[in-house]
Residue frames as a rotation matrix with the C-alpha (Angstrom) as fourth column:
MET 1
-0.151 0.893 0.423 -143.36
-0.056 -0.435 0.899 -155.15
0.987 0.112 0.115 -111.23
GLU 2
-0.977 -0.153 0.146 -144.11
-0.126 -0.131 -0.983 -154.02
0.170 -0.979 0.109 -107.73
ILE 3
-0.099 0.963 -0.250 -147.29
0.278 0.268 0.922 -155.29
0.955 0.021 -0.294 -106.00
ASP 4
-0.185 0.190 0.964 -148.83
-0.804 -0.594 -0.037 -153.61
0.565 -0.782 0.263 -102.79
ILE 5
-0.817 -0.047 -0.575 -148.79
0.284 0.834 -0.472 -155.84
0.502 -0.549 -0.668 -99.75
ILE 6
0.083 0.954 0.289 -152.35
-0.086 -0.282 0.956 -155.85
0.993 -0.105 0.059 -98.30
GLY 7
0.703 0.347 -0.621 -152.80
0.488 0.399 0.776 -155.22
0.517 -0.849 0.111 -94.66
THR 8
-0.342 -0.901 -0.268 -149.92
0.920 -0.263 -0.292 -152.80
0.193 -0.346 0.918 -94.04
LYS 9
0.434 0.487 -0.758 -150.41
0.633 -0.763 -0.128 -149.38
-0.641 -0.425 -0.639 -92.41
TYR 10
0.118 -0.379 -0.918 -147.95
-0.478 -0.832 0.283 -147.78
-0.871 0.405 -0.279 -94.74
ARG 11
0.836 0.214 -0.504 -147.57
-0.546 0.253 -0.798 -148.50
-0.044 0.943 0.329 -98.46
THR 12
-0.172 -0.854 0.491 -145.25
-0.529 0.501 0.685 -151.60
-0.831 -0.142 -0.538 -98.69
THR 13
0.681 0.340 -0.649 -144.58
-0.731 0.262 -0.630 -153.39
-0.044 0.903 0.427 -101.89
VAL 14
0.067 -0.673 0.736 -142.85
-0.065 0.734 0.676 -156.69
-0.996 -0.093 0.005 -103.06
ASP 15
0.168 0.012 -0.986 -141.32
-0.946 -0.279 -0.165 -157.10
-0.277 0.960 -0.036 -106.47
GLU 16
0.896 0.244 -0.372 -140.65
-0.380 0.854 -0.356 -160.11
0.231 0.460 0.857 -108.69
ASN 17
0.014 -0.963 -0.270 -137.13
-0.116 0.266 -0.957 -160.36
0.993 0.045 -0.108 -107.29
GLY 18
0.301 0.186 -0.935 -138.39
0.802 0.482 0.354 -160.63
0.517 -0.856 -0.004 -103.65
VAL 19
-0.792 -0.611 -0.001 -137.36
0.513 -0.665 -0.543 -157.06
0.331 -0.430 0.840 -102.71
VAL 20
0.217 0.880 -0.423 -139.66
0.968 -0.140 0.207 -155.41
0.123 -0.454 -0.882 -100.20
ARG 21
-0.769 -0.446 0.457 -139.94
0.406 -0.894 -0.189 -151.55
0.493 0.040 0.869 -100.15
SER 22
-0.022 0.696 -0.717 -141.72
0.952 -0.205 -0.228 -149.31
-0.305 -0.688 -0.658 -97.74
TYR 23
-0.285 0.002 0.958 -143.08
0.651 -0.733 0.196 -145.89
0.703 0.680 0.208 -98.72
TYR 24
0.487 0.448 -0.750 -143.57
0.871 -0.314 0.378 -144.37
-0.066 -0.837 -0.543 -95.27
ARG 25
0.433 -0.542 -0.720 -140.61
-0.010 -0.802 0.598 -141.95
-0.901 -0.252 -0.352 -95.74
GLY 26
0.125 -0.449 -0.885 -140.02
-0.957 -0.290 0.011 -142.11
-0.262 0.845 -0.466 -99.42
ARG 27
0.775 0.106 -0.623 -139.04
-0.403 0.842 -0.358 -145.09
0.486 0.529 0.696 -101.38
LYS 28
0.021 -0.742 0.671 -136.96
-0.995 0.053 0.089 -147.28
-0.102 -0.669 -0.737 -98.99
GLU 29
0.083 -0.036 -0.996 -135.72
-0.356 0.932 -0.064 -150.85
0.931 0.360 0.065 -99.52
ARG 30
0.648 0.187 0.738 -136.27
-0.761 0.197 0.618 -153.04
-0.030 -0.963 0.270 -96.55
LYS 31
-0.377 -0.844 -0.381 -133.51
-0.772 0.514 -0.374 -155.34
0.511 0.153 -0.846 -95.43
ALA 32
0.728 0.595 -0.340 -134.46
-0.356 0.752 0.555 -158.83
0.586 -0.283 0.760 -94.50
LYS 33
-0.185 -0.788 0.588 -132.65
-0.982 0.131 -0.134 -160.64
0.029 -0.602 -0.798 -91.71
LEU 34
-0.526 -0.159 -0.835 -131.97
-0.142 0.985 -0.099 -164.38
0.838 0.066 -0.541 -91.07
HIS 35
0.340 0.699 0.629 -134.71
-0.840 -0.076 0.538 -165.56
0.423 -0.711 0.561 -88.78
ASN 36
-0.394 -0.590 0.705 -133.94
-0.832 0.554 -0.001 -168.34
-0.390 -0.587 -0.709 -86.24
ASN 37
0.447 0.545 0.710 -135.99
-0.181 0.832 -0.524 -170.85
-0.876 0.105 0.470 -88.45
GLY 38
-0.295 -0.681 0.670 -133.65
0.518 0.475 0.711 -170.47
-0.803 0.557 0.212 -91.32
TYR 39
0.247 0.515 0.821 -135.73
0.967 -0.180 -0.178 -168.22
0.056 0.838 -0.543 -93.55
MET 40
-0.871 -0.398 0.289 -135.15
0.419 -0.908 0.015 -164.63
0.256 0.134 0.957 -94.59
ALA 41
0.134 0.961 -0.242 -137.74
0.967 -0.073 0.245 -162.53
0.218 -0.266 -0.939 -92.77
LEU 42
-0.862 -0.316 0.397 -138.57
0.198 -0.930 -0.310 -158.93
0.467 -0.188 0.864 -91.99
THR 43
-0.391 0.707 -0.590 -141.12
0.791 -0.070 -0.608 -156.96
-0.470 -0.704 -0.532 -89.89
VAL 44
-0.692 0.281 0.665 -143.68
0.315 -0.711 0.629 -154.73
0.649 0.644 0.404 -91.50
VAL 45
-0.935 0.350 -0.052 -146.13
-0.133 -0.486 -0.864 -152.41
-0.328 -0.801 0.501 -89.90
GLY 46
-0.662 0.739 0.127 -149.56
0.680 0.520 0.517 -153.89
0.315 0.428 -0.847 -90.09
VAL 47
-0.068 0.720 0.691 -152.87
0.034 -0.690 0.723 -151.99
0.997 0.072 0.023 -89.65
THR 48
0.765 0.540 0.352 -153.22
-0.300 -0.186 0.936 -153.01
0.570 -0.821 0.020 -86.07
LYS 49
0.768 -0.563 0.304 -149.86
-0.131 0.326 0.936 -154.62
-0.626 -0.759 0.177 -85.04
MET 50
-0.012 -0.877 -0.481 -146.38
-0.953 -0.136 0.272 -155.36
-0.303 0.462 -0.834 -86.23
LEU 51
0.893 0.409 0.190 -146.19
-0.320 0.872 -0.372 -158.42
-0.318 0.271 0.909 -88.56
SER 52
-0.237 -0.947 0.219 -143.19
-0.517 0.313 0.797 -160.69
-0.823 0.075 -0.563 -89.03
CYS 53
0.835 0.539 -0.113 -143.21
-0.374 0.404 -0.835 -162.03
-0.404 0.739 0.539 -92.63
THR 54
-0.001 -0.844 0.537 -140.90
0.293 0.513 0.807 -164.38
-0.956 0.158 0.247 -94.44
ILE 55
-0.441 -0.170 -0.881 -139.74
-0.638 -0.632 0.441 -163.02
-0.632 0.756 0.170 -97.86
HIS 56
-0.998 -0.017 -0.059 -140.67
-0.055 0.679 0.732 -166.32
0.027 0.734 -0.678 -99.73
CYS 57
-0.442 0.888 -0.125 -144.16
0.791 0.320 -0.522 -166.23
-0.423 -0.330 -0.844 -98.36
LEU 58
0.050 0.389 -0.920 -144.68
-0.115 -0.913 -0.393 -162.55
-0.992 0.125 -0.001 -99.45
PHE 59
-0.666 -0.353 -0.657 -143.33
-0.648 -0.163 0.744 -163.26
-0.369 0.921 -0.120 -102.86
CYS 60
-0.939 0.315 0.138 -145.39
0.342 0.892 0.295 -166.38
-0.030 0.325 -0.945 -103.35
THR 61
-0.303 0.880 -0.367 -148.57
0.666 -0.079 -0.741 -164.77
-0.681 -0.469 -0.562 -102.09
TYR 62
0.266 0.390 -0.882 -148.35
-0.114 -0.896 -0.430 -161.83
-0.957 0.215 -0.193 -104.42
HIS 63
-0.204 -0.527 -0.825 -146.49
-0.893 -0.246 0.378 -163.27
-0.402 0.813 -0.420 -107.55
ILE 64
-0.970 -0.104 -0.222 -147.52
-0.188 0.898 0.398 -166.92
0.157 0.428 -0.890 -108.03
PRO 65
-0.117 0.986 -0.115 -151.07
-0.866 -0.045 0.499 -168.03
0.487 0.158 0.859 -108.74
ILE 66
-0.949 -0.145 0.280 -152.16
-0.283 0.784 -0.552 -170.59
-0.139 -0.604 -0.785 -106.12
PRO 67
-0.516 0.774 -0.366 -155.22
-0.438 0.129 0.890 -172.45
0.736 0.620 0.273 -107.66
ASN 68
0.113 0.530 -0.841 -155.97
0.371 0.762 0.530 -174.61
0.922 -0.372 -0.111 -104.53
LYS 69
0.522 0.119 0.845 -155.10
-0.542 -0.718 0.436 -172.23
0.659 -0.686 -0.310 -101.80
LEU 70
0.345 -0.393 -0.853 -152.44
0.488 0.851 -0.195 -174.62
0.802 -0.349 0.485 -100.44
PRO 71
0.955 0.193 -0.227 -151.37
0.283 -0.344 0.895 -173.93
0.094 -0.919 -0.383 -96.84
GLN 72
0.455 -0.867 -0.203 -147.61
0.024 -0.216 0.976 -173.51
-0.890 -0.449 -0.077 -97.20
PHE 73
0.862 -0.351 -0.365 -144.82
-0.465 -0.261 -0.846 -172.60
0.201 0.899 -0.388 -99.71
ASP 74
0.562 -0.761 0.324 -141.48
0.350 0.573 0.741 -174.46
-0.750 -0.303 0.588 -100.30
HIS 75
0.159 -0.697 -0.699 -138.33
-0.766 -0.534 0.358 -173.61
-0.622 0.479 -0.619 -102.05
ILE 76
0.872 0.259 -0.414 -137.94
-0.481 0.602 -0.637 -175.68
0.084 0.755 0.650 -105.16
ASP 77
0.145 -0.916 -0.373 -134.12
-0.272 0.326 -0.905 -176.21
0.951 0.233 -0.202 -104.64
GLY 78
0.535 0.056 -0.843 -134.54
0.666 0.586 0.461 -176.76
0.520 -0.808 0.277 -100.82
ASN 79
-0.593 -0.801 -0.084 -132.39
0.715 -0.476 -0.512 -173.78
0.370 -0.364 0.855 -100.00
ARG 80
0.310 0.746 -0.590 -134.22
0.936 -0.348 0.052 -171.53
-0.167 -0.568 -0.806 -97.45
LEU 81
-0.135 -0.441 -0.887 -132.02
0.343 -0.861 0.376 -168.55
-0.930 -0.254 0.267 -98.34
ASN 82
-0.947 -0.233 0.220 -132.78
0.266 -0.190 0.945 -168.68
-0.178 0.954 0.242 -101.97
ASN 83
-0.246 0.908 -0.340 -135.94
0.079 -0.331 -0.940 -166.55
-0.966 -0.258 0.009 -102.28
């Protein structure tokens, strides 16, 4: 199930597998790159500026209910590349 990412200029979605798609020029899968902090990240076009987002944060924000609005997400297995 794809869920729209709020705050992007063009329709952008994230699915339950952590795949991010942009709909600016048709349906296009976005390729994440390894960021210097060790997490997989990509840049999306925000309403007012470019936003750099880690894949695991996008996934958790839109697919996992967070009852207490905790400030950060962590990988259960400790592997930063396993989104």
